[in-house]
Backbone bond lengths (Angstrom), bond angles and torsions (degrees), N, CA, C in turn:
res aa  C-N    CA-C-N  psi(-1)  N-CA   C-N-CA  omega(-1)  CA-C   N-CA-C  phi
1 M - - - 1.459 - - 1.521 110.79 -
2 T 1.335 116.25 -38.99 1.467 119.74 177.04 1.519 110.73 -58.22
3 Q 1.326 116.80 -44.59 1.452 120.56 -179.92 1.524 111.70 -65.43
4 R 1.320 117.22 -35.80 1.469 120.26 178.03 1.514 110.73 -63.83
5 V 1.324 117.29 -41.89 1.463 119.85 178.26 1.524 110.29 -65.46
6 R 1.344 116.61 -43.48 1.466 120.27 -178.19 1.516 112.01 -61.84
7 T 1.319 117.47 -36.85 1.453 119.47 -178.44 1.524 112.32 -84.42
8 T 1.333 117.44 -3.39 1.463 121.68 176.90 1.531 110.92 -95.55
9 V 1.321 115.95 -55.91 1.462 121.87 179.63 1.527 107.93 -81.59
10 P 1.345 120.75 141.19 1.459 128.02 9.71 1.518 114.37 -101.44
11 A 1.343 118.44 11.54 1.459 119.36 179.89 1.522 111.62 -75.48
12 Y 1.337 116.79 -32.96 1.461 121.80 -177.17 1.525 109.03 -133.97
13 P 1.345 116.98 151.55 1.472 119.30 -178.09 1.523 113.31 -78.02
14 W 1.321 114.72 147.45 1.477 122.94 171.49 1.526 105.88 -133.10
15 L 1.327 116.86 112.82 1.461 122.64 -174.49 1.521 110.35 -110.01
16 V 1.320 115.73 146.79 1.466 121.80 -178.87 1.523 109.28 -128.42
17 A 1.329 116.58 135.86 1.471 122.48 171.97 1.517 108.02 -96.62
18 E 1.339 115.78 126.24 1.457 121.55 -174.92 1.521 110.15 -126.84
19 E 1.319 114.85 148.19 1.462 120.63 173.61 1.517 107.67 -145.09
20 N 1.332 115.86 117.58 1.468 120.47 -177.94 1.526 111.80 53.46
21 Q 1.350 115.59 43.58 1.465 123.97 177.81 1.529 112.75 65.37
22 R 1.306 116.75 18.79 1.472 121.72 176.26 1.513 108.19 -112.00
23 I 1.331 117.00 128.24 1.451 120.91 -179.24 1.524 109.52 -76.82
24 L 1.339 115.14 124.96 1.457 121.24 -179.89 1.519 112.12 -98.00
25 G 1.324 115.94 -26.95 1.460 119.57 -178.85 1.511 109.99 177.20
26 Y 1.318 115.81 175.41 1.458 119.77 179.52 1.521 109.76 -154.40
27 A 1.319 115.19 159.44 1.458 122.53 176.10 1.517 107.80 -140.46
28 Y 1.320 116.60 144.40 1.459 119.23 -178.78 1.518 109.87 -153.71
29 A 1.325 114.94 166.91 1.459 122.24 173.81 1.516 108.04 -122.95
30 C 1.321 115.72 156.20 1.459 120.37 178.53 1.524 109.17 -148.36
31 S 1.319 115.36 169.02 1.454 120.84 -179.53 1.526 111.28 -62.18
32 H 1.328 115.99 141.43 1.472 120.05 175.32 1.526 110.25 -84.00
33 R 1.316 117.34 -51.35 1.459 123.01 175.51 1.522 108.55 -146.84
34 Q 1.327 115.84 159.26 1.453 120.52 -173.69 1.528 113.65 -81.98
35 R 1.319 118.17 -22.76 1.459 119.51 -177.54 1.522 110.90 -63.40
36 A 1.335 115.61 146.51 1.465 121.09 -173.62 1.518 112.56 -59.30
37 A 1.322 117.65 -32.28 1.459 120.37 -177.39 1.528 112.54 -63.11
38 Y 1.339 117.39 -20.88 1.464 121.78 -177.34 1.521 112.88 -100.40
39 R 1.329 117.58 12.02 1.470 117.65 -172.34 1.526 113.65 -72.03
40 W 1.322 118.47 -9.76 1.471 120.58 175.44 1.522 111.73 -96.85
41 T 1.318 117.49 6.37 1.465 122.42 -178.53 1.521 109.58 -116.81
42 V 1.321 116.86 133.68 1.461 121.21 178.54 1.521 109.35 -132.77
43 E 1.317 115.40 164.74 1.459 121.91 172.30 1.522 108.78 -108.10
44 S 1.308 116.56 142.53 1.465 121.52 -179.56 1.523 110.25 -117.75
45 S 1.331 115.13 150.82 1.461 121.20 178.34 1.521 109.14 -145.58
46 V 1.312 116.04 151.26 1.460 121.68 176.31 1.521 108.28 -141.72
47 Y 1.346 116.04 138.81 1.467 122.14 178.78 1.518 108.70 -137.39
48 L 1.345 115.26 138.90 1.464 121.37 177.63 1.526 109.08 -132.14
49 R 1.333 115.71 150.00 1.459 118.92 169.19 1.537 108.37 -58.69
50 P 1.309 117.98 141.93 1.472 119.53 -178.64 1.526 113.13 -53.91
51 E 1.322 116.78 -39.91 1.466 119.50 -177.85 1.527 112.86 -73.54
52 C 1.354 116.46 -9.74 1.464 120.51 -178.90 1.520 112.61 -100.24
53 Q 1.314 117.02 -1.88 1.456 119.77 -179.98 1.525 110.52 -74.09
54 G 1.339 115.86 153.06 1.462 121.08 179.64 1.514 114.06 83.81
55 R 1.346 117.77 7.95 1.469 121.03 -179.51 1.520 112.26 -107.09
56 G 1.314 117.50 3.77 1.456 120.64 -179.52 1.509 114.21 84.58
57 L 1.335 117.30 5.01 1.466 119.57 -178.39 1.514 111.88 -68.41
58 G 1.336 116.72 -39.38 1.451 119.56 179.67 1.516 111.96 -60.82
59 K 1.312 116.81 -42.29 1.464 120.47 179.73 1.518 110.59 -68.14
60 A 1.339 116.87 -40.50 1.461 120.18 179.07 1.532 110.99 -61.35
61 L 1.330 116.61 -43.37 1.463 120.19 177.63 1.519 111.03 -62.98
62 Y 1.322 116.24 -43.85 1.462 120.03 -176.67 1.520 112.51 -68.72
63 V 1.328 117.35 -39.24 1.471 120.45 178.49 1.518 109.79 -59.39
64 R 1.319 116.09 -44.92 1.469 120.33 178.45 1.522 110.90 -66.20
65 L 1.329 116.74 -42.06 1.465 120.92 -179.95 1.525 111.04 -61.15
66 L 1.323 116.97 -46.52 1.460 120.78 -177.61 1.518 111.39 -66.91
67 D 1.319 116.93 -34.54 1.471 120.25 176.78 1.530 110.58 -61.92
68 I 1.331 116.66 -45.12 1.466 120.22 179.82 1.526 110.61 -65.02
69 L 1.328 116.88 -44.86 1.460 120.50 -178.81 1.523 111.76 -61.01
70 E 1.331 116.66 -40.08 1.471 119.14 179.35 1.520 110.86 -66.09
71 R 1.338 117.04 -41.34 1.461 119.74 178.96 1.528 112.03 -69.88
72 Q 1.332 117.09 -25.10 1.459 119.96 175.16 1.525 111.88 -72.76
73 G 1.339 116.22 -19.31 1.450 119.43 178.85 1.512 114.91 104.30
74 F 1.339 118.56 8.32 1.453 120.39 177.17 1.534 109.55 -75.39
75 R 1.340 115.10 148.61 1.463 118.66 -171.87 1.531 113.87 -114.99
76 T 1.319 118.33 -29.03 1.464 121.10 -177.79 1.523 109.76 -130.84
77 I 1.334 116.35 130.23 1.462 122.60 178.70 1.519 107.88 -115.48
78 L 1.322 116.31 128.68 1.454 121.88 177.05 1.520 109.68 -112.14
79 A 1.329 116.07 146.99 1.466 120.97 176.43 1.517 108.84 -138.15
80 G 1.329 115.96 131.39 1.453 121.37 176.26 1.517 110.33 -108.03
81 I 1.316 117.15 129.13 1.464 122.18 -176.29 1.520 109.38 -122.08
82 T 1.325 115.78 121.69 1.463 120.50 176.39 1.529 108.97 -74.06
83 L 1.315 116.44 121.94 1.470 121.24 -176.59 1.534 110.88 -92.04
84 P 1.346 116.82 150.78 1.465 126.59 0.38 1.526 112.47 -83.40
85 N 1.313 116.68 139.14 1.459 122.48 176.59 1.530 107.75 -156.54
86 P 1.328 116.94 70.69 1.479 119.88 -174.75 1.520 113.27 -60.79
87 A 1.333 118.12 -32.92 1.469 119.66 -178.99 1.524 110.42 -65.18
88 S 1.327 117.31 -42.86 1.458 120.18 179.92 1.522 111.16 -67.80
89 V 1.318 116.92 -39.43 1.468 120.00 177.60 1.522 109.90 -61.17
90 R 1.337 117.45 -44.19 1.470 120.82 179.40 1.526 110.62 -62.44
91 L 1.337 116.42 -42.70 1.463 120.07 -179.62 1.522 110.49 -59.30
92 H 1.313 117.18 -49.75 1.463 120.21 -177.53 1.525 111.59 -64.94
93 E 1.321 116.82 -42.74 1.463 118.76 -179.69 1.526 111.61 -66.77
94 S 1.347 117.35 -30.88 1.467 119.72 178.06 1.526 111.91 -67.64
95 L 1.327 116.58 -21.50 1.466 121.49 179.39 1.521 112.38 -95.94
96 G 1.330 117.01 2.05 1.456 120.02 176.46 1.509 115.22 103.78
97 Y 1.326 118.00 -0.84 1.464 120.12 175.47 1.531 109.23 -66.70
98 A 1.323 116.34 141.48 1.459 121.29 178.16 1.520 109.75 -121.11
99 P 1.347 118.05 137.41 1.471 119.76 179.36 1.524 110.89 -66.91
100 V 1.326 115.68 139.96 1.468 120.40 -179.90 1.527 111.90 -123.64
101 G 1.324 118.66 -8.21 1.457 120.28 179.74 1.513 110.92 153.17
102 S 1.310 115.72 179.52 1.460 120.21 -178.93 1.514 109.80 -147.53
103 Y 1.333 115.05 156.04 1.458 123.51 175.38 1.525 107.59 -110.94
104 P 1.312 118.62 114.62 1.479 119.35 179.97 1.518 111.51 -77.35
105 G 1.324 115.72 136.82 1.452 121.48 171.82 1.513 115.65 62.65
106 V 1.351 118.21 38.28 1.472 119.32 179.35 1.531 112.35 -110.06
107 G 1.324 118.22 -12.98 1.461 121.04 179.35 1.516 110.49 -111.40
108 F 1.322 117.14 120.59 1.471 120.57 -178.48 1.518 109.33 -111.11
109 K 1.313 117.63 118.55 1.460 121.95 173.71 1.516 108.87 -158.37
110 A 1.337 114.88 159.15 1.471 121.78 -178.51 1.522 111.15 53.80
111 G 1.331 115.95 33.89 1.462 120.28 172.89 1.508 116.16 80.48
112 E 1.347 118.30 10.17 1.458 118.54 179.89 1.522 111.09 -151.96
113 W 1.336 114.82 161.63 1.460 121.55 179.02 1.522 110.16 -83.51
114 H 1.354 115.11 144.58 1.459 120.64 -179.42 1.519 110.53 -129.27
115 K 1.316 114.14 152.46 1.458 121.26 171.40 1.532 108.81 -78.77
116 V 1.324 117.13 142.35 1.463 121.94 175.96 1.521 108.39 -115.27
117 Q 1.325 115.60 120.27 1.467 121.61 178.39 1.521 109.88 -93.46
118 W 1.333 115.93 139.06 1.458 121.11 178.69 1.513 110.37 -111.90
119 L 1.334 114.04 137.50 1.463 122.01 177.65 1.526 108.55 -126.94
120 T 1.317 116.80 156.52 1.455 120.59 -178.44 1.518 110.68 -135.95
121 L 1.328 115.28 149.76 1.458 123.02 177.04 1.519 107.55 -135.77
122 H 1.328 116.49 131.86 1.462 120.74 179.98 1.530 109.43 -105.43
123 L 1.322 115.66 134.99 1.459 122.54 -179.60 1.527 109.40 -111.59
124 G 1.311 115.83 150.52 1.455 120.01 176.15 1.522 112.38 74.42
125 D 1.313 115.93 -174.86 1.457 123.50 -178.61 1.524 109.21 -86.41
126 P 1.331 118.53 115.16 1.468 119.54 -177.63 1.522 113.38 -65.22
127 Q 1.344 117.39 -16.26 1.462 120.65 179.48 1.524 112.62 -81.59
128 Q 1.320 116.82 -15.64 1.464 120.47 -178.79 1.522 110.67 -90.53
129 L 1.333 115.81 140.97 1.449 119.91 175.49 1.526 109.44 -68.28
130 P 1.312 118.30 141.26 1.475 119.38 -178.20 1.522 111.58 -73.68
131 G 1.324 115.59 145.13 1.454 120.97 171.44 1.518 109.71 -91.05
132 E 1.318 117.15 179.27 1.458 120.13 178.81 1.523 109.67 -71.58
133 T 1.318 116.69 139.03 1.459 120.06 177.62 1.527 110.34 -72.81
134 R 1.330 115.53 161.15 1.459 120.80 -177.19 1.523 110.96 -118.83
135 L 1.322 115.73 148.73 1.451 120.89 172.48 1.521 109.90 -73.05
136 L 1.323 117.02 158.33 1.459 121.00 178.57 1.518 111.89 -60.44
137 C 1.347 117.12 -37.97 1.458 119.33 -178.86 1.521 111.84 -70.86
138 E 1.334 118.64 -20.54 1.462 121.11 175.45 1.519 111.28 -75.73
139 M 1.329 117.27 -16.14 1.460 122.23 -178.87 1.515 112.71 -106.04
140 G 1.325 117.23 -1.79 1.461 119.85 -176.83 1.507 113.54 78.94
141 E 1.347 117.80 11.45 1.466 121.39 179.41 1.515 112.09 -87.54
142 H 1.306 117.61 -13.13 1.458 121.58 -177.46 1.513 107.80 -158.98
143 E 1.323 116.74 141.37 1.456 119.54 177.55 1.515 110.56 -73.90
144 G 1.327 115.73 143.45 1.449 119.47 171.37 1.519 109.47 -71.57
145 P 1.328 117.31 -178.76 1.465 120.00 177.98 1.520 111.12 -55.38
146 Q 1.320 117.21 132.19 1.457 122.47 -178.52 1.520 109.61 -116.29
147 F 1.310 116.13 100.98 1.460 119.50 177.31 1.517 108.09 -160.48
148 A 1.312 117.19 107.87 1.460 121.88 -176.56 1.523 110.07 -104.68
149 I 1.319 115.83 131.09 1.456 121.95 176.05 1.529 107.66 -127.24
150 D 1.317 116.48 117.76 1.459 121.74 179.89 1.523 110.20 -114.95
151 T 1.321 115.90 143.79 1.456 122.82 174.33 1.523 107.50 -124.81
152 P 1.320 118.71 176.19 1.465 118.48 178.50 1.522 114.25 -56.08
153 R 1.346 117.78 -28.24 1.463 119.14 -176.90 1.527 114.68 -123.06
154 L 1.334 117.87 -6.09 1.451 120.23 -170.81 1.525 112.77 -131.36
155 C 1.325 115.19 155.98 1.459 123.64 170.93 1.528 107.12 -123.11
156 L 1.315 117.38 121.97 1.461 121.92 176.87 1.521 107.80 -113.08
157 R 1.333 115.54 123.25 1.451 121.75 179.93 1.529 109.17 -131.74
158 P 1.333 118.08 147.48 1.465 119.84 176.68 1.528 110.89 -55.91
159 M 1.312 116.42 136.32 1.450 120.53 178.04 1.516 109.39 -67.00
160 G 1.337 116.42 134.12 1.449 119.98 -177.82 1.513 111.14 -161.12
161 P 1.343 116.92 -177.35 1.457 120.82 -179.95 1.529 111.35 -50.90
162 G 1.308 115.51 132.64 1.459 121.78 -176.18 1.515 112.05 109.39
163 D 1.337 117.21 -17.44 1.461 120.90 -179.79 1.527 112.80 -91.56
164 E 1.332 117.23 -9.21 1.458 119.16 -170.88 1.531 113.31 -64.51
165 G 1.335 116.62 -37.33 1.466 119.06 -179.07 1.515 112.24 -64.27
166 E 1.328 116.69 -46.44 1.464 120.63 179.83 1.519 111.35 -68.51
167 L 1.342 116.46 -36.16 1.459 119.36 177.76 1.525 110.34 -63.99
168 E 1.324 116.72 -44.09 1.464 119.80 179.33 1.525 110.86 -59.44
169 M 1.339 117.56 -45.61 1.461 120.55 -179.67 1.519 111.48 -65.64
170 F 1.339 116.78 -38.58 1.462 120.93 179.07 1.526 110.65 -61.73
171 V 1.347 117.16 -48.25 1.461 120.34 -178.35 1.521 110.71 -66.43
172 E 1.332 117.16 -40.96 1.461 119.51 179.79 1.524 111.23 -63.85
173 R 1.298 116.51 -41.27 1.472 120.78 -179.14 1.532 111.56 -68.01
174 E 1.343 116.87 -35.09 1.461 121.20 -173.82 1.538 112.04 -107.45
175 R 1.326 117.23 12.52 1.467 120.71 -168.27 1.524 113.62 -53.32
176 E 1.307 118.08 -51.43 1.459 120.14 -176.07 1.528 111.68 -63.79
177 R 1.315 116.24 -38.29 1.470 119.47 179.90 1.529 111.23 -71.04
178 L 1.351 116.77 -36.04 1.462 120.98 -177.39 1.520 112.70 -77.86
179 R 1.322 117.43 -20.34 1.450 120.76 -170.59 1.536 112.52 -57.03
180 A 1.326 117.55 -39.53 1.461 120.44 -175.33 1.522 112.43 -68.54
181 A 1.339 117.37 -45.03 1.462 121.15 -173.17 1.533 113.67 -96.47
182 F 1.344 117.13 -21.01 1.463 120.49 -176.88 1.531 110.22 -130.27
183 P 1.329 117.57 59.95 1.468 119.49 -176.13 1.519 113.63 -63.09
184 L 1.337 117.95 -34.56 1.461 119.56 179.42 1.521 111.46 -66.75
185 L 1.321 116.77 -44.84 1.467 120.24 178.54 1.520 110.55 -59.40
186 V 1.313 116.79 -45.47 1.461 121.43 -178.02 1.525 110.96 -65.08
187 S 1.337 117.11 -38.42 1.464 119.67 -179.00 1.520 112.46 -76.85
188 Q 1.335 117.57 -25.70 1.459 120.56 -176.59 1.520 113.75 -90.88
189 V 1.318 118.04 -19.10 1.466 121.55 179.45 1.518 108.18 -117.35
190 V 1.327 115.38 97.52 1.467 120.46 -177.24 1.521 112.90 -122.22
191 D 1.327 117.47 -15.65 1.461 121.23 178.86 1.527 108.22 -159.37
192 A 1.337 115.78 -175.25 1.467 119.96 -175.68 1.525 112.04 -62.95
193 D 1.335 117.03 -41.69 1.459 119.66 -177.78 1.523 111.51 -67.42
194 S 1.327 117.45 -44.22 1.461 119.61 -179.53 1.523 110.93 -67.85
195 A 1.340 117.64 -32.27 1.465 120.10 175.98 1.523 110.42 -65.08
196 R 1.329 116.63 -40.42 1.463 120.12 178.21 1.522 110.44 -64.36
197 Q 1.327 117.19 -42.98 1.459 120.00 178.95 1.525 111.29 -64.39
198 F 1.323 116.75 -37.43 1.466 120.78 178.18 1.527 110.45 -62.43
199 V 1.321 116.61 -46.74 1.468 120.47 -179.79 1.523 110.70 -64.40
200 R 1.331 117.08 -40.35 1.469 120.90 177.69 1.527 110.45 -59.56
201 R 1.335 116.57 -44.15 1.462 119.52 179.83 1.519 111.01 -61.68
202 K 1.329 116.86 -41.22 1.459 120.07 -179.07 1.524 110.82 -65.21
203 C 1.317 116.97 -35.70 1.463 120.64 177.44 1.529 110.34 -66.34
204 V 1.336 117.10 -44.44 1.463 121.30 178.36 1.529 110.16 -64.62
205 E 1.337 116.91 -42.84 1.465 120.73 -178.75 1.532 111.57 -63.55
206 W 1.331 117.41 -30.69 1.466 120.12 178.29 1.523 109.76 -60.35
207 F 1.335 116.95 -49.21 1.460 120.21 -177.24 1.521 111.79 -70.49
208 A 1.344 117.10 -30.38 1.460 120.55 178.01 1.521 112.02 -81.01
209 R 1.342 117.64 -5.08 1.462 123.81 -178.37 1.531 111.99 62.66
210 D 1.336 115.18 32.07 1.461 120.52 175.07 1.516 111.27 -88.63
211 S 1.322 116.75 -33.97 1.464 121.64 174.94 1.524 108.05 -160.50
212 F 1.327 115.45 159.07 1.462 121.90 179.45 1.527 107.02 -130.89
213 S 1.330 116.65 105.92 1.464 122.02 -173.23 1.524 110.50 -109.79
214 F 1.334 115.28 132.04 1.457 122.66 178.93 1.524 109.99 -114.49
215 A 1.327 115.99 143.90 1.458 121.86 167.23 1.525 107.44 -91.03
216 I 1.327 116.40 132.82 1.467 122.14 179.08 1.523 108.21 -99.32
217 R 1.336 116.44 124.29 1.463 121.70 176.85 1.523 109.55 -131.39
218 D 1.338 114.58 156.26 1.458 118.18 170.75 1.527 107.88 -89.47
219 Y 1.332 116.94 -178.14 1.461 118.72 -175.56 1.519 113.64 -77.04
220 R 1.314 117.28 -1.63 1.472 120.72 167.87 1.523 110.00 -91.10
221 Q 1.346 115.87 3.79 1.468 124.49 -178.46 1.525 112.21 66.89
222 Q 1.314 116.47 24.12 1.458 120.68 174.64 1.529 108.97 -77.99
223 F 1.316 116.50 130.06 1.455 122.68 -178.60 1.521 108.84 -73.01
224 L 1.351 115.91 120.41 1.461 120.99 -176.24 1.519 113.43 -108.89
225 G 1.338 118.58 -20.21 1.460 120.25 -177.66 1.511 111.88 158.65
226 T 1.316 115.37 -161.70 1.459 121.07 -176.85 1.524 110.41 -135.57
227 L 1.316 114.74 157.42 1.459 122.69 175.10 1.521 106.94 -141.48
228 A 1.330 117.21 135.97 1.472 119.28 -174.68 1.515 111.81 -144.73
229 F 1.337 114.82 143.56 1.458 123.32 167.77 1.530 107.14 -99.92
230 K 1.333 117.36 131.51 1.456 119.82 -173.59 1.530 109.99 -156.22
231 H 1.352 115.70 -175.64 1.472 123.10 177.15 1.539 111.53 52.71
232 F 1.323 115.21 51.21 1.459 119.78 -176.15 1.522 112.51 -79.10
233 E 1.314 114.60 146.77 1.459 123.13 162.66 1.526 105.40 -123.72
234 W 1.327 115.31 96.45 1.460 120.49 -172.36 1.518 112.58 -70.36
235 S 1.324 117.82 -16.39 1.459 119.71 178.32 1.515 111.34 -70.14
236 V 1.352 118.53 -18.06 1.471 120.23 -179.05 1.533 111.69 -82.66
237 P 1.335 122.27 -58.35 1.456 130.01 -6.41 1.536 111.73 -93.19
238 K 1.341 115.61 147.91 1.454 120.57 178.44 1.518 109.38 -145.52
239 G 1.337 115.70 162.40 1.453 120.36 179.48 1.506 111.57 -159.37
240 D 1.315 114.99 171.93 1.455 124.74 -176.35 1.524 108.99 -108.77
241 L 1.320 117.01 140.20 1.463 122.40 175.45 1.516 108.45 -111.07
242 G 1.338 115.92 126.06 1.455 120.68 177.31 1.517 110.51 -131.02
243 Y 1.322 116.74 156.25 1.462 120.39 -179.32 1.513 109.80 -156.26
244 C 1.318 115.71 155.16 1.466 121.50 170.61 1.519 107.91 -142.36
245 L 1.318 115.53 140.06 1.461 122.54 -173.73 1.520 109.47 -130.12
246 A 1.319 115.41 142.55 1.462 120.27 177.24 1.526 110.38 -55.49
247 Q 1.311 116.20 143.41 1.459 120.55 -177.27 1.531 111.25 -59.96
248 S 1.328 116.56 -35.53 1.464 120.58 -178.58 1.523 112.92 -67.69
249 A 1.364 116.85 -18.44 1.464 121.01 -177.54 1.524 112.31 -99.78
250 Q 1.314 117.44 -0.29 1.458 119.95 -176.74 1.524 111.41 -81.76
251 G 1.338 114.57 160.47 1.463 120.23 179.18 1.511 114.69 78.94
252 K 1.328 117.65 12.43 1.463 121.86 -177.95 1.528 112.16 -117.21
253 G 1.321 117.50 4.66 1.461 120.68 -179.27 1.516 114.57 78.42
254 L 1.343 117.22 13.66 1.467 119.57 -175.79 1.532 112.74 -70.48
255 I 1.335 116.87 -39.14 1.463 118.17 179.87 1.521 110.86 -68.08
256 S 1.325 117.52 -39.11 1.466 119.32 175.77 1.522 110.17 -59.64
257 E 1.311 116.26 -39.90 1.466 121.09 178.73 1.533 110.54 -64.84
258 A 1.340 116.68 -41.03 1.462 120.66 -179.87 1.524 111.00 -68.53
259 V 1.332 117.43 -43.67 1.464 120.47 179.84 1.523 110.47 -61.64
260 K 1.310 116.84 -44.26 1.467 120.48 177.28 1.530 110.46 -55.98
261 A 1.327 116.01 -41.80 1.462 119.87 -175.27 1.520 113.12 -70.47
262 V 1.345 117.43 -28.90 1.468 118.70 -175.42 1.523 113.59 -92.58
263 L 1.325 118.12 -5.70 1.471 119.06 179.77 1.534 112.87 -61.22
264 P 1.341 119.65 -40.28 1.473 117.69 174.71 1.529 112.80 -60.58
265 F 1.333 116.62 -34.92 1.465 119.86 176.40 1.521 110.34 -60.59
266 A 1.345 116.24 -42.14 1.462 120.54 -178.00 1.518 111.98 -67.93
267 F 1.327 116.44 -48.31 1.458 119.60 -169.36 1.529 113.87 -94.00
268 E 1.322 117.94 -24.69 1.465 120.22 178.52 1.528 111.16 -98.99
269 H 1.333 116.57 -53.53 1.462 119.70 -175.48 1.526 111.67 -72.80
270 L 1.336 117.87 -48.32 1.460 121.01 -179.65 1.531 111.98 -84.62
271 G 1.329 117.24 -20.56 1.457 120.63 179.36 1.509 114.19 70.64
272 L 1.346 117.43 29.95 1.459 119.88 -179.10 1.521 111.06 -68.30
273 A 1.327 114.99 144.86 1.460 120.67 172.72 1.522 110.84 -91.77
274 R 1.327 116.05 -19.82 1.468 120.28 -176.25 1.528 108.98 -152.17
275 L 1.323 115.87 134.30 1.458 122.90 176.38 1.523 107.32 -127.56
276 Y 1.319 116.63 131.49 1.455 118.05 -176.35 1.530 111.88 -129.74
277 L 1.326 114.56 156.83 1.455 123.71 175.54 1.525 108.05 -117.45
278 R 1.318 116.33 138.35 1.457 121.61 174.02 1.526 107.77 -111.63
279 I 1.321 117.76 120.25 1.462 121.24 -170.41 1.521 109.95 -131.76
280 H 1.319 115.57 133.84 1.464 120.24 174.49 1.524 108.67 -65.57
281 P 1.328 118.24 136.13 1.477 120.29 -177.69 1.512 114.14 -55.23
282 G 1.325 117.64 -26.89 1.459 120.12 -179.56 1.514 114.83 -86.95
283 N 1.327 117.37 -3.77 1.458 120.92 -178.84 1.529 108.70 -87.36
284 L 1.316 115.06 80.93 1.465 120.00 -173.25 1.525 112.01 -64.21
285 G 1.333 116.83 -33.45 1.460 119.66 179.73 1.510 112.23 -62.84
286 S 1.346 117.00 -45.73 1.461 120.30 179.52 1.526 111.74 -70.52
287 L 1.326 117.44 -32.31 1.460 119.64 175.24 1.524 110.55 -61.43
288 R 1.342 116.08 -40.09 1.470 119.80 178.44 1.525 110.88 -67.64
289 V 1.342 116.64 -39.08 1.470 120.01 178.22 1.524 110.29 -59.91
290 A 1.336 117.00 -46.38 1.462 120.69 -178.79 1.519 111.23 -59.07
291 E 1.333 116.30 -47.33 1.469 120.02 -178.10 1.524 111.02 -69.12
292 K 1.322 116.54 -39.21 1.462 121.00 -179.31 1.535 111.35 -64.65
293 C 1.319 116.29 -31.92 1.463 120.90 -175.81 1.528 113.42 -94.10
294 G 1.327 116.96 7.23 1.450 119.45 172.90 1.502 115.84 89.63
295 F 1.331 118.94 10.98 1.459 121.30 175.88 1.527 108.71 -79.25
296 G 1.317 117.25 135.78 1.452 121.71 -179.64 1.515 111.82 -92.28
297 Y 1.324 115.77 139.93 1.459 120.79 178.74 1.525 109.48 -73.37
298 E 1.333 116.48 129.45 1.462 120.77 -176.43 1.519 113.43 -114.29
299 G 1.319 118.14 -14.24 1.451 118.33 176.75 1.508 113.52 141.06
300 L 1.334 114.40 171.98 1.456 123.06 179.85 1.526 108.89 -103.26
301 V 1.320 116.17 127.75 1.471 121.43 176.04 1.517 107.46 -108.83
302 R 1.309 115.69 121.11 1.452 120.01 -175.83 1.530 111.96 -80.52
303 C 1.332 114.65 144.26 1.483 122.20 175.64 1.530 111.35 51.80
304 D 1.330 116.90 49.02 1.464 122.04 -174.27 1.526 113.07 -103.58
305 F 1.339 118.07 -5.61 1.462 120.92 -175.39 1.523 108.89 -148.99
306 R 1.334 116.33 136.90 1.456 120.51 176.02 1.525 108.63 -102.62
307 G 1.302 116.27 115.36 1.451 121.77 -176.28 1.513 113.07 -77.96
308 G 1.324 114.73 179.61 1.453 120.23 -178.14 1.509 113.95 -63.80
309 D 1.337 117.93 -20.96 1.456 121.00 177.12 1.521 112.83 -86.07
310 G 1.340 116.69 2.67 1.449 121.06 178.57 1.515 114.97 85.84
311 Q 1.340 117.01 -3.77 1.457 120.98 -177.26 1.535 110.67 -90.35
312 L 1.340 115.15 143.85 1.459 119.55 175.11 1.525 110.12 -74.03
313 Q 1.336 115.22 141.74 1.452 120.65 -176.37 1.526 110.62 -128.17
314 D 1.324 115.28 150.39 1.458 120.73 171.75 1.526 109.51 -76.33
315 V 1.311 116.05 155.19 1.474 121.08 -177.57 1.524 108.98 -136.91
316 R 1.317 115.73 135.32 1.461 121.32 171.64 1.531 109.28 -89.35
317 Y 1.314 116.05 133.53 1.463 121.50 179.02 1.531 109.88 -104.15
318 Y 1.325 114.67 127.87 1.457 122.51 171.68 1.521 107.18 -120.81
319 A 1.321 117.19 143.35 1.465 119.17 -177.07 1.521 111.46 -143.74
320 M 1.326 114.20 156.10 1.461 123.14 172.98 1.523 107.13 -135.15
321 T 1.304 118.06 134.69 1.457 121.65 176.51 1.526 109.81 -97.11
322 G 1.317 114.87 165.31 1.453 118.53 175.49 1.514 111.76 -60.71
323 E 1.321 116.35 -36.62 1.465 120.25 177.71 1.522 110.80 -65.14
324 D 1.343 117.08 -41.12 1.465 120.46 176.82 1.523 110.25 -57.53
325 W 1.337 115.02 -47.39 1.463 119.14 -174.74 1.527 111.32 -67.22
326 R 1.329 116.43 -42.24 1.466 118.77 179.55 1.525 111.75 -67.25
327 A 1.332 117.01 -30.05 1.453 120.19 -179.85 1.516 112.23 -72.93
328 T 1.348 115.50 -36.96 1.476 119.10 -175.48 1.517 112.23 -99.10
329 G 1.343 116.88 -28.45 1.443 119.89 179.10 1.513 112.47 73.72
330 P 1.337 117.58 -178.54 1.474 121.47 -177.33 1.514 113.66 -58.23
331 S 1.337 118.41 -21.49 1.461 119.61 -178.06 1.519 112.64 -68.72
332 S 1.359 117.63 -7.36 1.457 119.43 -179.64 1.512 112.11 -66.61
333 C 1.323 117.13 -18.33 1.467 120.26 176.30 1.512 107.69 -109.43
334 R 1.321 117.11 111.30 1.452 120.80 -172.94 1.530 110.40 -105.42
């Protein structure tokens, strides 16, 4: 259930009805399909404790849910109901949902197969072209990622709405230099719209625990680059640390300062057992950062990365374990 909530918020709302700190029910929306053409369509669901049914809670949750979805810019809401469930059918139809068909024998529970009925509700003017949907944090309905890391010279904040303009300018200014080591970033951020979509994805990935991306700024709030934890294997748990810094900010020890500052986030907040860096053998600056910050060299992996020129490259692996970090403490990065 925790994972379901994480992969829902902040792209879609998840509402809870509470009484005296006891959960009575909840309603939420989720993606209908992953293809871009379906991004204005969501599925909705509502669940109540059996003893709480018949009190109007389901309708109250749904009214609020539909209001948020409409303001987010979604246009079509689908609901699937496992039959028989006359109360749920009545609830949806009272809110304007209309039946569109059913799938026989697709839901199995309580030892038998059930028919699932589908209903649909359309929001907004169907004659108007849809605009881009908004995240909950862009509407003030939900806070974005909240995690501040400050150093003597830097401010690290989770990447979120408002960072897209500076990110676009950063990538455009550094595009040729970034192309070799950060081909995905360069290909995904090409204009204002793609920069906004990139930032939105990073915000969603934070809550889903797929990646944790920070914007790096100095104390004048000048955007200097990004730092991210990614490529997790939570069963270990382990992850990869990557960063990119503006060329004008390099050679000043800023990345070493940033890496030192985020190690508690990795080992205390995320609870990682292992954090690793993947570095091109020719990137002498990053090799020095790894050694300066206490990461141990573990070996060369051949043909482990495809660069911006399309060629496979060897990669040096450096790693730090939670035990390493606890043994040496923050002083390991000087």
